[in-house]
VOPAGU-2260 file (C-alpha; in pm, 1 decimal, decimal comma):
REM VOPAGU-2260
SITE   aa  ch    i         X         Y         Z
SITE  MET   A    0       5,7       7,4      -3,4
SITE  LYS   A    1     287,5     230,0      78,2
SITE  GLN   A    2     450,5     173,0    -244,2
SITE  LYS   A    3     132,6     259,3    -450,8
SITE  LEU   A    4      84,4     560,4    -254,5
SITE  TYR   A    5     426,0     686,9    -332,3
SITE  ILE   A    6     404,3     592,2    -700,5
SITE  GLY   A    7      59,3     804,8    -692,6
SITE  LEU   A    8     224,9    1110,2    -554,3
SITE  LEU   A    9     506,6    1082,5    -813,1
SITE  ILE   A   10     245,7    1098,3   -1079,3
SITE  ALA   A   11      52,4    1379,6    -936,1
SITE  ALA   A   12     365,0    1582,3    -905,0
SITE  ALA   A   13     459,1    1513,8   -1281,2
SITE  LEU   A   14     115,6    1638,7   -1377,0
SITE  LEU   A   15     151,3    1969,4   -1181,6
SITE  PRO   A   16     239,0    2280,6   -1392,1
SITE  SER   A   17     612,1    2338,9   -1391,0
SITE  CYS   A   18     721,8    2657,1   -1199,8
SITE  SER   A   19    1065,0    2649,3   -1358,7
SITE  ASP   A   20     948,6    2839,2   -1665,2
SITE  ASP   A   21     716,9    3061,4   -1465,0
SITE  ALA   A   22     818,9    3364,6   -1280,8
SITE  ASP   A   23     638,5    3395,8    -936,5
SITE  GLY   A   24     449,9    3076,0   -1038,3
SITE  ASN   A   25     207,4    3281,7   -1262,6
SITE  PHE   A   26     364,8    3377,8   -1610,7
SITE  PRO   A   27     600,4    3204,7   -1855,9
SITE  SER   A   28     936,4    3351,1   -1825,1
SITE  ASN   A   29     950,6    3469,9   -2192,7
SITE  ARG   A   30     650,6    3694,5   -2127,3
SITE  LEU   A   31     821,3    3875,7   -1834,9
SITE  ILE   A   32     979,8    4218,9   -1920,5
SITE  ARG   A   33    1316,3    4234,4   -1835,5
SITE  LEU   A   34    1530,3    4563,3   -1869,0
SITE  SER   A   35    1890,2    4676,8   -1873,1
SITE  THR   A   36    2016,9    5035,3   -1775,8
SITE  GLY   A   37    2318,9    5251,8   -1768,3
SITE  ILE   A   38    2426,3    5621,4   -1703,5
SITE  THR   A   39    2574,8    5828,3   -1991,1
SITE  PRO   A   40    2797,8    6000,9   -1975,4
SITE  PRO   A   41    2979,3    5844,8   -1669,0
SITE  THR   A   42    3053,3    6202,8   -1520,0
SITE  ARG   A   43    3154,4    6286,9   -1160,8
SITE  ALA   A   44    2807,6    6388,8   -1076,4
SITE  ALA   A   45    2599,4    6288,3    -777,6
SITE  LEU   A   46    2543,4    5956,1    -927,3
SITE  ASN   A   47    2745,0    5805,2   -1209,4
SITE  ARG   A   48    2630,2    5434,9   -1189,6
SITE  PHE   A   49    2344,7    5242,4   -1057,6
SITE  ASP   A   50    2399,3    5020,7    -776,7
SITE  GLY   A   51    2075,7    4919,7    -632,1
SITE  GLU   A   52    1872,5    5253,7    -674,9
SITE  THR   A   53    1514,9    5246,1    -754,2
SITE  VAL   A   54    1434,2    5405,6   -1083,3
SITE  ALA   A   55    1103,0    5475,3   -1262,2
SITE  PHE   A   56     981,5    5385,2   -1621,6
SITE  ALA   A   57     680,5    5580,9   -1768,9
SITE  LYS   A   58     472,8    5326,9   -1953,6
SITE  GLY   A   59     229,5    5377,4   -2248,3
SITE  THR   A   60      77,7    5178,6   -2524,0
SITE  ALA   A   61     151,7    5448,8   -2777,2
SITE  SER   A   62     463,6    5668,1   -2839,2
SITE  GLY   A   63     482,6    5961,2   -2607,8
SITE  SER   A   64     172,2    5886,0   -2437,8
SITE  TYR   A   65     231,3    5762,2   -2067,3
SITE  THR   A   66     -41,9    5639,0   -1847,3
SITE  GLU   A   67     134,2    5476,0   -1554,5
SITE  SER   A   68     468,2    5463,0   -1385,9
SITE  TRP   A   69     669,5    5126,0   -1296,3
SITE  GLN   A   70     939,6    5105,1   -1053,6
SITE  ALA   A   71    1246,7    4889,6   -1069,4
SITE  VAL   A   72    1580,7    4825,2    -882,5
SITE  ALA   A   73    1877,9    4899,4   -1102,3
SITE  ARG   A   74    2211,3    4728,5   -1068,7
SITE  PRO   A   75    2494,2    4663,9   -1296,9
SITE  GLY   A   76    2411,7    4413,0   -1550,8
SITE  GLU   A   77    2043,9    4380,4   -1450,6
SITE  THR   A   78    1749,6    4600,8   -1365,2
SITE  ARG   A   79    1453,3    4416,6   -1190,9
SITE  LEU   A   80    1110,9    4543,8   -1216,7
SITE  LEU   A   81     903,9    4565,1    -898,3
SITE  GLY   A   82     598,2    4337,7    -970,2
SITE  ALA   A   83     529,0    4119,3   -1258,8
SITE  HIS   A   84     492,4    4316,5   -1576,2
SITE  THR   A   85     430,2    4107,8   -1892,0
SITE  TYR   A   86     436,7    4170,2   -2254,7
SITE  PRO   A   87      79,5    4139,9   -2424,4
SITE  ASP   A   88      -7,5    3819,6   -2598,8
SITE  ASP   A   89    -105,3    3998,2   -2930,4
SITE  GLN   A   90     223,2    4126,1   -3004,7
SITE  THR   A   91     145,8    4492,6   -2948,4
SITE  TYR   A   92     417,2    4719,2   -2843,8
SITE  LEU   A   93     479,1    4875,2   -2508,0
SITE  TYR   A   94     639,7    5218,5   -2477,4
SITE  LEU   A   95     895,5    5275,8   -2188,4
SITE  ARG   A   96    1082,9    5592,3   -2097,0
SITE  GLY   A   97    1307,0    5581,1   -1777,5
SITE  TYR   A   98    1343,1    5869,9   -1534,2
SITE  TYR   A   99    1506,7    5924,3   -1192,8
SITE  PRO   A  100    1457,3    6016,1    -906,8
SITE  VAL   A  101    1125,9    5840,8    -861,6
SITE  LYS   A  102     831,3    6063,3    -820,9
SITE  PRO   A  103     455,0    6031,2    -930,6
SITE  LEU   A  104     373,5    6058,3   -1285,0
SITE  VAL   A  105      83,6    6286,7   -1349,2
SITE  ASP   A  106     -71,6    6350,3   -1697,7
SITE  GLY   A  107     271,1    6271,8   -1840,9
SITE  LYS   A  108     465,7    6493,7   -1619,8
SITE  VAL   A  109     701,4    6452,2   -1320,9
SITE  ALA   A  110     754,6    6749,7   -1048,8
SITE  TYR   A  111    1066,2    6783,8    -869,9
SITE  ARG   A  112    1187,1    7029,1    -607,7
SITE  LEU   A  113    1555,5    7093,1    -665,0
SITE  ASP   A  114    1797,8    7173,5    -362,9
SITE  GLY   A  115    2153,3    7148,7    -528,6
SITE  ASP   A  116    2189,1    6786,2    -449,0
SITE  THR   A  117    1910,7    6630,8    -629,4
SITE  ASP   A  118    2017,5    6488,5    -958,9
SITE  LEU   A  119    1766,2    6451,6   -1238,5
SITE  MET   A  120    1797,3    6195,7   -1533,7
SITE  ALA   A  121    1578,2    6048,7   -1803,9
SITE  THR   A  122    1605,0    5814,2   -2105,3
SITE  THR   A  123    1496,7    5827,3   -2465,1
SITE  GLU   A  124    1179,1    5610,0   -2549,8
SITE  GLN   A  125    1227,6    5246,6   -2629,5
SITE  LYS   A  126     947,4    5023,5   -2745,3
SITE  GLY   A  127     919,5    4648,0   -2725,0
SITE  ASN   A  128     681,1    4348,7   -2751,8
SITE  LEU   A  129     693,4    3967,1   -2693,5
SITE  THR   A  130     942,0    3895,9   -3005,4
SITE  ASP   A  131    1112,0    4250,5   -3013,5
SITE  ASN   A  132    1174,3    4269,7   -2651,7
SITE  PHE   A  133    1354,9    4505,9   -2422,7
SITE  SER   A  134    1614,6    4227,9   -2345,2
SITE  LEU   A  135    1800,5    4313,4   -2677,7
SITE  SER   A  136    2140,5    4460,7   -2661,6
SITE  ASP   A  137    2039,8    4775,3   -2849,8
SITE  LYS   A  138    1737,1    4842,1   -2608,2
SITE  THR   A  139    1954,6    4932,8   -2303,0
SITE  PHE   A  140    1793,9    5247,6   -2122,1
SITE  TYR   A  141    2064,9    5490,9   -2081,3
SITE  PHE   A  142    1990,4    5766,6   -1824,1
SITE  ASN   A  143    2112,3    6105,5   -1924,9
SITE  HIS   A  144    2186,6    6381,5   -1685,1
SITE  LEU   A  145    1961,9    6683,8   -1730,2
SITE  LEU   A  146    2115,7    6941,1   -1491,4
SITE  THR   A  147    2431,0    7125,3   -1501,4
SITE  GLN   A  148    2708,6    7021,4   -1258,9
SITE  VAL   A  149    2941,3    7283,3   -1102,3
SITE  SER   A  150    3235,5    7200,9    -867,2
SITE  PHE   A  151    3479,1    7440,5    -708,6
SITE  GLU   A  152    3855,1    7476,1    -657,5
SITE  VAL   A  153    4021,2    7768,8    -491,0
SITE  ARG   A  154    4363,0    7905,7    -483,6
SITE  THR   A  155    4561,5    8226,3    -396,9
SITE  SER   A  156    4821,0    8403,8    -604,9
SITE  ARG   A  157    5192,3    8340,8    -506,7
SITE  GLU   A  158    5233,6    8648,6    -302,5
SITE  GLU   A  159    4925,1    8554,5     -67,4
SITE  THR   A  160    5033,0    8213,7       1,3
SITE  ASN   A  161    4919,6    8066,2     345,0
SITE  THR   A  162    4761,9    8392,7     458,8
SITE  LEU   A  163    4388,7    8346,8     347,1
SITE  ARG   A  164    4141,6    8092,6     431,6
SITE  LEU   A  165    3801,2    8022,5     254,5
SITE  VAL   A  166    3509,9    8089,7     463,1
SITE  SER   A  167    3207,4    8003,1     219,1
SITE  VAL   A  168    3096,6    7996,6    -128,5
SITE  THR   A  169    2724,1    8033,1    -231,3
SITE  VAL   A  170    2558,5    8006,8    -572,5
SITE  ALA   A  171    2242,2    8208,8    -672,9
SITE  GLY   A  172    2035,4    8189,2    -995,2
SITE  SER   A  173    1911,9    7833,8   -1013,9
SITE  ARG   A  174    1532,2    7802,9    -999,5
SITE  PRO   A  175    1408,8    7534,0    -748,2
SITE  ASP   A  176    1088,8    7403,8    -924,7
SITE  ALA   A  177    1147,4    7160,9   -1211,4
SITE  MET   A  178     881,1    6972,6   -1431,4
SITE  LEU   A  179    1004,0    6680,9   -1646,6
SITE  LEU   A  180     785,8    6677,8   -1958,1
SITE  LEU   A  181     792,1    6296,0   -2029,4
SITE  SER   A  182     487,4    6299,9   -2267,4
SITE  GLY   A  183     491,7    6486,8   -2592,7
SITE  GLY   A  184     866,4    6477,9   -2662,6
SITE  THR   A  185    1011,8    6290,7   -2966,2
SITE  ALA   A  186    1092,1    5934,4   -2908,3
SITE  THR   A  187    1468,7    5950,1   -2990,9
SITE  GLY   A  188    1517,1    6272,6   -2791,4
SITE  LEU   A  189    1535,9    6338,8   -2411,6
SITE  PRO   A  190    1242,0    6492,0   -2250,1
SITE  GLU   A  191    1223,5    6882,5   -2193,0
SITE  VAL   A  192    1261,6    7015,7   -1837,8
SITE  THR   A  193    1090,3    7341,6   -1737,3
SITE  PHE   A  194    1199,4    7555,9   -1440,3
SITE  SER   A  195    1010,4    7797,9   -1216,7
SITE  GLY   A  196    1002,1    7971,5    -887,5
SITE  GLU   A  197    1230,2    8227,2    -736,4
SITE  PRO   A  198    1591,0    8170,1    -795,7
SITE  GLN   A  199    1748,0    8008,5    -487,1
SITE  GLN   A  200    2090,1    8048,9    -297,5
SITE  LEU   A  201    2274,7    7716,2    -274,4
SITE  THR   A  202    2586,0    7634,2     -81,7
SITE  GLY   A  203    2878,2    7522,1    -234,0
SITE  TYR   A  204    3100,3    7534,3      77,5
SITE  VAL   A  205    3074,0    7676,0     436,8
SITE  GLU   A  206    3358,7    7629,5     690,0
SITE  PRO   A  207    3288,8    7354,2     949,1
SITE  GLU   A  208    3371,5    7595,2    1241,5
SITE  ARG   A  209    3477,3    7951,3    1282,8
SITE  GLY   A  210    3815,8    7987,3    1177,9
SITE  GLY   A  211    3831,0    7634,6    1038,3
SITE  GLY   A  212    3790,3    7704,6     662,5
SITE  VAL   A  213    4002,0    7585,4     371,6
SITE  PRO   A  214    4363,3    7725,5     408,3
SITE  LEU   A  215    4441,0    7864,3      74,4
SITE  SER   A  216    4784,0    7860,2    -124,1
SITE  ARG   A  217    4880,6    7874,7    -467,0
SITE  GLU   A  218    4810,6    7514,0    -513,4
SITE  THR   A  219    4433,2    7462,0    -593,1
SITE  ALA   A  220    4217,9    7311,1    -333,3
SITE  LEU   A  221    3925,0    7104,9    -468,5
SITE  LEU   A  222    3627,9    7165,6    -257,0
SITE  PRO   A  223    3428,9    6853,0    -147,8
SITE  HIS   A  224    3091,5    6957,9    -254,4
SITE  SER   A  225    2949,7    7000,4    -608,4
SITE  LEU   A  226    2608,8    7139,0    -707,4
SITE  LEU   A  227    2361,0    7046,1    -965,5
SITE  VAL   A  228    2186,8    7357,4   -1115,1
SITE  GLU   A  229    1933,2    7465,6   -1373,8
SITE  PRO   A  230    2104,3    7460,6   -1718,3
SITE  GLY   A  231    2156,6    7794,1   -1865,1
SITE  ALA   A  232    2070,6    7988,1   -1570,0
SITE  GLU   A  233    2266,1    8305,8   -1496,5
SITE  LEU   A  234    2475,2    8207,4   -1190,2
SITE  LEU   A  235    2612,3    8457,8    -927,4
SITE  LEU   A  236    2865,2    8360,1    -691,4
SITE  ASP   A  237    2908,4    8505,1    -321,1
SITE  VAL   A  238    3256,9    8408,4    -175,2
SITE  LYS   A  239    3376,1    8500,5     171,8
SITE  ALA   A  240    3740,6    8496,7     252,0
SITE  GLY   A  241    3901,6    8510,3     610,0
SITE  LEU   A  242    4183,5    8769,1     648,3
SITE  PRO   A  243    4489,2    8729,1     853,5
SITE  ASP   A  244    4358,1    8991,7    1128,0
SITE  GLY   A  245    4059,5    8751,6    1183,6
SITE  THR   A  246    3809,9    8972,5     986,5
SITE  THR   A  247    3630,4    8851,3     662,5
SITE  ARG   A  248    3567,5    9002,3     339,6
SITE  LEU   A  249    3274,1    8909,4     121,6
SITE  TYR   A  250    3260,0    8930,4    -267,6
SITE  SER   A  251    2898,6    8907,1    -387,7
SITE  GLY   A  252    2724,5    8893,7    -704,5
SITE  LEU   A  253    3003,0    8764,3    -913,6
SITE  PRO   A  254    2861,6    8633,9   -1270,8
SITE  VAL   A  255    2974,1    8334,3   -1412,3
SITE  ARG   A  256    3015,4    8326,7   -1793,2
SITE  PHE   A  257    3060,8    7982,1   -1950,7
SITE  ASP   A  258    3267,9    7925,7   -2276,1
SITE  GLU   A  259    2972,2    7840,5   -2481,4
SITE  SER   A  260    2846,2    8025,3   -2776,2
SITE  ASP   A  261    2573,8    8195,7   -2559,0
SITE  GLY   A  262    2775,5    8203,6   -2256,6
SITE  LYS   A  263    2547,6    7971,1   -2075,8
SITE  SER   A  264    2577,6    7630,9   -1933,0
SITE  ARG   A  265    2469,0    7319,5   -2103,3
SITE  ALA   A  266    2240,2    7026,1   -1959,7
SITE  GLY   A  267    2428,3    6724,0   -1877,3
SITE  THR   A  268    2764,3    6893,3   -1861,4
SITE  ALA   A  269    3004,7    6923,4   -1563,6
SITE  TYR   A  270    3203,8    7246,8   -1508,9
SITE  ARG   A  271    3468,5    7329,8   -1248,4
SITE  LEU   A  272    3487,1    7695,6   -1128,4
SITE  THR   A  273    3838,7    7795,7   -1028,6
SITE  LEU   A  274    3847,9    8077,4    -777,0
SITE  THR   A  275    4165,3    8272,4    -737,5
SITE  LEU   A  276    4218,9    8531,5    -438,7
SITE  TYR   A  277    4468,2    8807,3    -505,0
SITE  PRO   A  278    4632,5    9054,1    -257,9
SITE  SER   A  279    4598,5    9410,5    -302,7
SITE  GLY   A  280    4841,8    9576,5    -565,1
SITE  THR   A  281    4890,4    9247,7    -782,0
SITE  SER   A  282    4732,7    9148,1   -1116,2
SITE  GLY   A  283    4360,4    9113,6   -1064,1
SITE  GLY   A  284    4368,0    9274,3    -728,6
SITE  ASP   A  285    4171,9    9598,7    -640,7
SITE  GLY   A  286    4157,8    9578,4    -270,1
SITE  THR   A  287    4279,7    9361,6      10,4
SITE  VAL   A  288    4131,7    9054,7    -152,7
SITE  ALA   A  289    3985,8    9033,3    -512,3
SITE  ILE   A  290    3856,9    8732,1    -687,2
SITE  GLY   A  291    3924,2    8594,9   -1034,9
SITE  ALA   A  292    3795,5    8276,3   -1161,9
SITE  ALA   A  293    3803,6    8040,2   -1459,4
SITE  VAL   A  294    3580,3    7741,9   -1550,6
SITE  ALA   A  295    3744,5    7411,7   -1645,9
SITE  PRO   A  296    3544,3    7112,8   -1780,6
SITE  TRP   A  297    3533,1    6786,9   -1608,7
SITE  LEU   A  298    3489,3    6594,8   -1924,6
SITE  GLU   A  299    3689,0    6626,4   -2242,7
SITE  ASP   A  300    3572,2    6893,1   -2491,7
SITE  ARG   A  301    3297,3    6992,5   -2255,9
SITE  GLY   A  302    3371,3    7369,2   -2270,2
SITE  ASN   A  303    3491,6    7619,6   -2021,6
SITE  GLY   A  304    3434,1    7978,0   -1894,5
SITE  THR   A  305    3507,6    8256,1   -1677,7
SITE  VAL   A  306    3371,6    8450,8   -1351,6
SITE  GLU   A  307    3379,7    8815,3   -1449,6
C-alpha cells in the first residue's frame, strides 16, 4: 500500500504545472519584461552608476503617451522591475521611458523640488513586444543627466600664500521647481525640463567651524561638494574669505560666464569653477582681496568659462 501511495504522489507531481518556466508561479518567463540600464556619460556627478537605486519607467501603449509608472531596482548588468509586468499576448508594443529620481507621474509630467544635491535623469523612449523585446542589447535604457553640474576649486596668488582661508561659497540663480515633461517629446530625444520659482541660493562650501575654513595657497584646493543646477541659468557667486587679522571680506554677485556660444551652461555637462584670490596691488587685485575665476570642464571637450 505504501508503495502504491508513493507512485501515486510521483504521478501527481509530474502532472502539476512546472514552476521552472514561470516567474512567481504565474507567468511564462518569456512573457516577463526584463530591462537593462546604464548612465551616460559617466561623469563625476552625484550619481554615475546604478547600484541598487530605485528608478522609474513611464509606460504607455502609444509613443509619447504615458499612462502609468513602473518602478525597478537598477544594478550593473540587471534591472529588475518591481512586480510582474508582462508583454501583451497579441504582439502589440509597449513604450517605456526611464526617469530618476522616482516621483509620481501625473498627466505625463513629473514634478521635482531641486536643492543642489538632487540629480535629475531620463532616457530616450524604447518600444518592445513579445518578440522584439527589451532584453535585446540595442534596447538598453541609458539615463542622461538633465542638469548642469558645477564644482569648485580655490587658490591664491603666490604673494598671498598661507595668509588666507576660505569661509564660504554660495551660488544664486538656479530656480528650484523643475517639471519633467515625459509625454509629448520625440521618441529619439530626451524629455524637456521646465523651471520655475524664485532663484535660490545654494551652498557650495561653508567652513565647518569659525576659523576652520580651507587654508589657501597657490596650489588649488578642490572643494568636497558639487552642485547640480538649472542649465542655462545666470549664476552669481558670493565668496567670503578670511583675512589674517581675523576679519572677513565678502565678494557678492560675481557672474559666471561659460565658454559656450551664448555664454550659458549646458544640460548634462559638468564644469569646474576655479576661484583665485589676489592680494592688493597685484594683477587682478583691487583691494585687500579680489577674486578671479576660470571654469574648466570635467569631461574632455565639454567647454569652459570665466567668472567676471
